[in-house]
C-alpha positions as CSV (number, residue, x, y, z in Angstrom):
1,G,-14.0,1.0,4.6
2,Y,-10.2,0.9,4.0
3,D,-9.5,3.5,6.8
4,R,-11.7,1.6,9.2
5,S,-10.5,-1.9,8.2
6,V,-6.7,-1.2,8.1
7,P,-5.0,0.6,10.9
8,K,-3.3,3.8,9.8
9,L,0.2,2.5,10.5
10,R,-0.4,-0.6,8.3
11,Q,-1.8,1.3,5.3
12,A,0.0,1.2,1.9
13,S,0.8,4.9,2.2
14,H,3.2,4.2,5.1
15,C,5.6,2.3,2.8
16,I,8.9,4.3,2.6
17,G,10.2,2.3,-0.4
18,C,13.3,1.0,1.4
19,D,13.0,-2.4,-0.4
20,Q,14.0,-4.4,2.6
21,C,10.8,-6.5,2.3
22,V,11.6,-7.5,-1.3
23,S,14.3,-10.0,-0.4
24,H,12.0,-11.7,2.1
25,C,9.2,-12.3,-0.4
26,P,9.2,-15.9,-1.6
27,Q,7.2,-14.9,-4.7
28,S,9.7,-12.1,-5.6
29,I,6.9,-9.5,-5.6
30,K,8.1,-5.9,-5.8
31,I,6.2,-5.0,-2.6
32,P,6.9,-1.2,-2.5
33,Q,5.8,-0.9,-6.1
34,Q,2.5,-2.8,-5.4
35,L,1.9,-0.7,-2.2
36,R,2.3,2.5,-4.3
37,R,-0.3,1.0,-6.7
38,I,-2.7,0.2,-3.8
39,D,-2.2,3.7,-2.3
40,H,-3.0,5.3,-5.7
41,F,-6.1,3.2,-6.1
42,V,-7.3,4.0,-2.6
43,E,-6.8,7.7,-3.2
44,Q,-8.8,7.5,-6.4
45,L,-11.7,5.7,-4.6
46,K,-11.7,8.4,-1.9
47,Q,-11.9,11.2,-4.6
48,E,-14.7,9.4,-6.4
49,T,-16.8,9.1,-3.2
50,L,-16.4,12.8,-2.1
């Protein structure tokens, strides 16, 4: 579902970790770190369903 729901260019795996988004986040979320977490989780789900 993730691959169909989220366009490839918007998926967590496309984050390059430049940290430019961090200074714009009003909640001070470490966005690149969270995107890596999401990408790892999605990859785990893909492996479990193969």
